[in-house]
N, C-alpha and C positions, 0 to 999 in steps of 0.2 A: 282560556285561550281557544280560539276557534281555528280549526285547520283551514288552510287556504283551499277553497274549492278547486277541483281539477280544471286545468285549462284556462284559468283566469289570469290575465296579465294585469297585475295591480297598478303598474305604472301607466298603462294604457287607460285603465279605469280612472285613475287620478286625472289624466289629461282630459278624459271625457267629462269629468265633473267641472274642470276649469272652463272648458268650452261650453258646457251646459249653463254655467253661471252667466257667461257672456251672452248666450242665446236667450235665456230667460230675461235678462236685463234688456236686451234689444226688443224682445216681445212686449215687455211691460211698457217700454218707452215709445214704441212705434205704433202700437195698436194693430200691427200686422197679424195675419193668421199664424198660428204655430206651424202649420204646414209650410208656409213660405219662409219662415225663419229656419226651419229644419233644412229645407232645400238650399237656402243661401249658405248655411254653415256646412252642409254636406259637400258642397262644391269647392270649399276652401281646401287648399293642399295639405295643411297640417292636420286635418281630420283623418288623414291616412294613418297617423301614428296614435290616434285615440281609439277607444272601444266604441265604435259607431253605434252598435246595437244598444249598448248601455246608455249612450248619449241620447238616442232617440226615445228610449224607454223613459228616461228622466223627463224629457220635455213633454212627451205625450201624457205622462202621469201627472205632471204639474197642471197641464191644461185641463185634463179630464176631471181631476179631483180638486180643482182650485178652491171652491167654496168650502169643501171639507177640510182642506189644509189650513186655510185662513181661520176657520172656526176652531181648529185644534190649537192654533198658535195664540188665538185671542186672549185666553186667560193668563198668558205669560208675557204679554207685551204691554207697554205702558201708554200706547196710543193706538189709533186706528191703523190697521195694516198698511193702508195706502199712504200713511204719513211717514212710514219707515223709509230710511234712505234706500233708494232703488237697488243698490248692490246688496245691502243687508237683507232686504225683502226677498230678492232672488235666492240668496243663500239659505234663508229660513224656509222658503217654500220648497226648494230642492231637498233640503235635509228632512223636512217634515214628510215629504213624499217617501223618501227612503226609509225613515223610521217606521212609517205606517204600512208601507207596501213592499218593501224589499227586506223581508225578514231574514234573507240569506246573508245580509251584510251586518256585521256586528255594530251596535249603536256607537261604540267608541270610535270606530273607523269613520262613521258618518259625521259625528261631531268634529273629530279632528280635521277631516277634509273640509268641512264647512268653515272652520276657523282659518285654515290655511288659505282658502280661496278669498275669504273676506280680508285677511291680512294683505293679500296680493293686490286686490282690486278695490277694496273699500276704504273708508275713512280711517283715520289713525286708531281710534279705539273701537271701531265697529266690531272687531272680532270678539271683544269682551262681551258686548251686548248679545251677539249671536250665540256665544258659548253659554251665557246665563239662560237665555230663552230655551235653547236646545237641551240643556241639562234637565230643566223642569219638564219639558215635553217628553224626553226619553224616560224620565221617572214614571210618567203616566202611561205612555204607550208601550214601553218595553220593561214594565215593572218586574216581570219574572227574570229577565236577563240582567237587569241592573242589580237585583238582589243577589244574584249568583256569583 
């Protein structure tokens, strides 16, 4: 069990992840710059109740590390990443970024949050696919944590 880091509002962080999924989905579908997607979402009123700093870190991280994230996911997916349902693809990329670059967040939290946002926004059984892929990725990138 990991202690909750001081000063972190976990509900706001969950809302940031939900909004990040929507933003990455919009970015993937629109071809807009990540900066314009961030600006668009930043001006929406319900962003006030989310962890805006975390939201922006997730989006910038996915954009900056996209090739690395897709490469990390590749051994665990059954098709080209671009052929994955866009909601599931967004969830996988966000979670892969957190698993690889946000070591302050326990892997179980990352996987559970990815499953929840996929259940909420994705296809009926999309969350099962996301869970299977992320379990395998976590075993590789969070090996020490997963054994503990």
